[in-house]
Structure formats: structure tokens, C-alpha cells
C-alpha angles and dihedrals in degrees: 000000000000132000089243090058090055090051091049089054089055097251113165118239114232115201118205113193123206090250091060100039102036088223124129094252140031114255140180142208136178135245136192123189110222089179131347088272103033121067138180111222125190130213115260126267092249090055097042109044114196102312109018104078119149132190130208131195101239087322094302093128140319130270118191101177117095092207091056091050091049091050091050092051091049092049090055092046089054093048090055093056 
């Protein structure tokens, strides 16, 4: 999955500056709130490169297929109706 695909699915980019993380470099990751208590969280840009992004449901396990993520988001949207 690519970073652009996460953006197309309306994931929110979370910037983490060096001052906050204590790491050598700034990094970012993405989140998507399925519900107020259930979140999708991506790997970070330094882990993922350009085309190897993965998403977990509150760190339960990773999904790396954009179609699966889209389906999961749509399921939760339908539950909310």
C-alpha cells in the first residue's frame, strides 16, 4: 500500500518532530478513527518507504492491502448508520 492510498482514504497525517520523539529525525504516520474508540494506525514513513505502508487496528495486527482497508472503513461506516 502506498502513502498516497492512505491519503485518498482520508487518513490523517501525524507529524512527530525530533523534539517530541527524541529520535534523530522527524517522522510521520497516519491514523483513521473507525469509531471514537477504534483507530487504524499506519506504520511510520521510516519503516514503510514509498510503497510498503501497513495499517493495524489499534495494533491488533497489520493489513497491507488498500482494498481490505477500504472495505473495513466501509463496514464501520455502515454500522454507524
